[in-house]
C-alpha positions as CSV (number, residue, x, y, z in Angstrom):
1,M,-24.1,8.6,16.5
2,N,-20.7,10.6,17.0
3,I,-17.4,9.0,15.1
4,K,-14.3,10.5,17.0
5,I,-10.3,9.9,17.3
6,A,-9.9,7.8,20.0
7,S,-7.2,8.3,22.5
8,M,-4.8,5.9,24.6
9,S,-7.1,6.5,27.8
10,E,-9.9,4.4,25.6
11,L,-7.8,1.7,25.2
12,K,-9.5,-0.8,27.6
13,P,-13.3,-0.5,26.0
14,I,-11.6,-0.5,22.8
15,K,-9.8,-4.1,23.3
16,F,-13.5,-5.0,25.2
17,L,-14.9,-4.3,21.8
18,Y,-12.3,-6.3,19.3
19,A,-12.5,-9.1,22.1
20,A,-16.4,-9.3,22.2
21,V,-16.0,-9.0,18.2
22,A,-13.8,-11.8,18.3
23,K,-15.8,-14.3,20.3
24,H,-18.9,-13.5,18.2
25,M,-17.1,-14.6,15.2
26,K,-16.0,-17.2,16.6
27,A,-19.3,-18.6,18.1
28,N,-20.3,-18.2,14.4
29,G,-17.4,-20.4,13.1
30,I,-15.5,-17.3,11.4
31,N,-12.1,-17.8,12.6
32,Q,-10.8,-14.5,11.8
33,W,-9.9,-13.0,14.7
34,G,-8.6,-14.3,18.3
35,T,-6.3,-13.8,21.2
36,I,-3.5,-13.0,19.2
37,Y,-4.8,-10.1,16.9
38,P,-6.2,-7.7,17.1
39,N,-3.9,-7.2,20.2
40,G,-3.2,-4.3,22.8
41,W,-0.2,-3.5,21.0
42,V,-2.1,-3.5,17.6
43,I,-4.5,-1.1,19.1
44,S,-2.4,1.0,21.1
45,K,-0.3,1.6,17.8
46,D,-3.4,2.5,16.3
47,L,-4.5,5.1,19.0
48,K,-0.9,6.4,19.4
49,G,-1.1,7.3,15.6
50,G,-3.7,9.0,15.8
51,N,-6.1,6.5,13.3
52,L,-8.0,4.5,15.3
53,H,-11.7,6.1,15.2
54,A,-15.0,5.2,17.2
55,I,-17.9,5.4,18.3
56,F,-19.0,5.5,22.3
57,K,-22.2,5.1,24.0
58,E,-21.7,6.2,27.4
59,K,-18.0,4.6,28.4
60,M,-18.6,1.5,25.6
61,C,-16.8,1.4,22.4
62,T,-19.5,0.1,20.4
63,G,-17.7,0.5,17.1
64,A,-14.3,1.2,15.8
65,V,-12.3,1.4,12.2
66,V,-9.0,2.4,11.5
67,V,-7.9,4.3,8.5
68,D,-4.5,4.8,7.4
69,S,-1.7,4.5,4.8
70,N,-0.2,1.4,6.1
71,Q,-0.8,-1.4,3.6
72,S,0.0,-5.3,4.2
73,T,3.4,-6.5,2.4
74,K,1.0,-9.2,0.9
75,Y,-0.8,-6.6,-0.9
76,K,2.4,-5.8,-3.3
77,D,0.9,-9.0,-5.4
78,V,-2.8,-7.8,-5.7
79,S,-4.3,-6.2,-9.1
80,W,-5.1,-2.8,-8.0
81,T,-6.7,-0.8,-10.2
82,E,-5.3,2.3,-9.0
83,R,-1.6,2.3,-9.1
84,E,-0.7,5.9,-9.2
85,G,-2.6,7.6,-6.7
86,K,-2.7,7.7,-3.0
87,P,-4.3,5.0,-0.9
88,A,-5.8,4.8,2.3
89,V,-6.1,1.3,3.8
90,I,-9.2,0.3,6.1
91,H,-8.2,-2.0,8.9
92,R,-10.2,-3.7,12.2
93,L,-13.7,-2.3,11.2
94,A,-15.5,-3.7,13.9
95,V,-19.3,-3.2,15.4
96,H,-20.1,-4.8,19.1
97,P,-22.7,-7.8,18.8
98,D,-25.4,-6.0,20.4
99,S,-25.2,-3.1,17.8
100,Q,-24.6,-5.2,15.0
101,G,-27.5,-5.1,12.3
102,K,-28.3,-1.3,13.2
103,G,-26.1,0.4,10.4
104,F,-23.1,1.0,12.3
105,G,-20.5,-0.9,9.8
106,K,-22.4,0.9,7.2
107,L,-21.4,4.5,9.1
108,L,-18.1,3.7,10.2
109,L,-17.4,3.0,6.3
110,M,-19.0,5.8,5.3
111,Y,-17.0,8.2,7.7
112,A,-14.0,6.4,6.5
113,E,-14.5,7.2,3.3
114,Q,-15.0,10.9,3.9
115,L,-11.9,11.0,6.0
116,A,-9.7,9.6,3.2
117,K,-11.0,12.2,0.9
118,S,-10.4,15.1,3.3
119,Q,-7.2,13.7,3.6
120,G,-6.3,13.9,-0.2
121,F,-6.1,10.0,-0.6
122,T,-7.4,9.1,-4.1
123,S,-8.7,5.3,-3.4
124,I,-9.3,2.9,-0.3
125,R,-8.0,-0.4,0.2
126,L,-9.0,-3.2,2.5
127,D,-9.1,-6.8,2.7
128,A,-12.1,-8.9,4.4
129,Y,-11.9,-12.7,5.6
130,M,-13.5,-15.0,3.1
131,A,-15.7,-17.0,5.7
132,N,-16.9,-13.6,7.0
133,P,-20.2,-13.3,4.7
134,A,-21.7,-10.3,6.4
135,A,-18.5,-8.3,5.6
136,I,-18.2,-9.1,2.5
137,K,-21.8,-8.1,1.4
138,M,-21.0,-4.7,3.3
139,Y,-18.0,-4.0,0.9
140,E,-20.2,-5.0,-2.2
141,R,-23.0,-3.3,-1.2
142,A,-20.8,0.0,-0.7
143,N,-19.7,-0.7,-4.1
144,Y,-16.0,-1.9,-3.5
145,S,-14.6,-3.9,-6.2
146,P,-12.6,-7.1,-5.7
147,V,-9.4,-7.3,-7.1
148,G,-7.6,-10.5,-5.5
149,Q,-7.1,-12.5,-2.7
150,I,-4.5,-13.0,-0.1
151,H,-3.7,-15.5,2.5
152,F,-2.8,-14.8,6.4
153,P,-0.7,-17.6,8.3
154,M,-3.0,-19.3,10.9
155,R,-6.3,-18.8,8.6
156,E,-7.9,-21.3,7.1
157,H,-9.7,-19.0,4.1
158,P,-8.4,-16.4,1.7
159,F,-8.9,-12.6,2.3
160,Q,-10.9,-11.1,-0.4
161,C,-9.1,-7.6,-1.6
162,F,-11.4,-4.9,-2.1
163,E,-11.1,-1.2,-3.5
164,K,-12.8,1.7,-3.8
165,I,-11.8,4.6,-6.1
166,L,-12.7,8.4,-4.2
């Protein structure tokens, strides 16, 4: 599978990916994403910044991840291990429901780590919804360390913050 930087011309299949993932999560009792987030504005911003990397099979987007240095303001209260380095942040890692359980999430995560290293980042930060056990388990298996929790509006459960030193 090739992972590549996605372009604005691929906005439609990427929006379809995130909508399918949000619908699948909701059907499984995980009210993490919906119509408000991730939305077309957020995805377009990721694409314009060259930070959204995706897997395509024919013209369908089967997975995506965003890697940049943009941290939520809520991250300032987290007890990060690395405070002097240059952290990358992973956002919106998603795999289409039809492709889940086939290693694409792990592949995207490993790709994001290599990309961050190649760009001179010294650690990776991310957050995962506590009511999404598959995501939590994936980050734990990939040796990400839990460092605290944050809360976002309109979400019942907190988000676990993870960090990995590169």
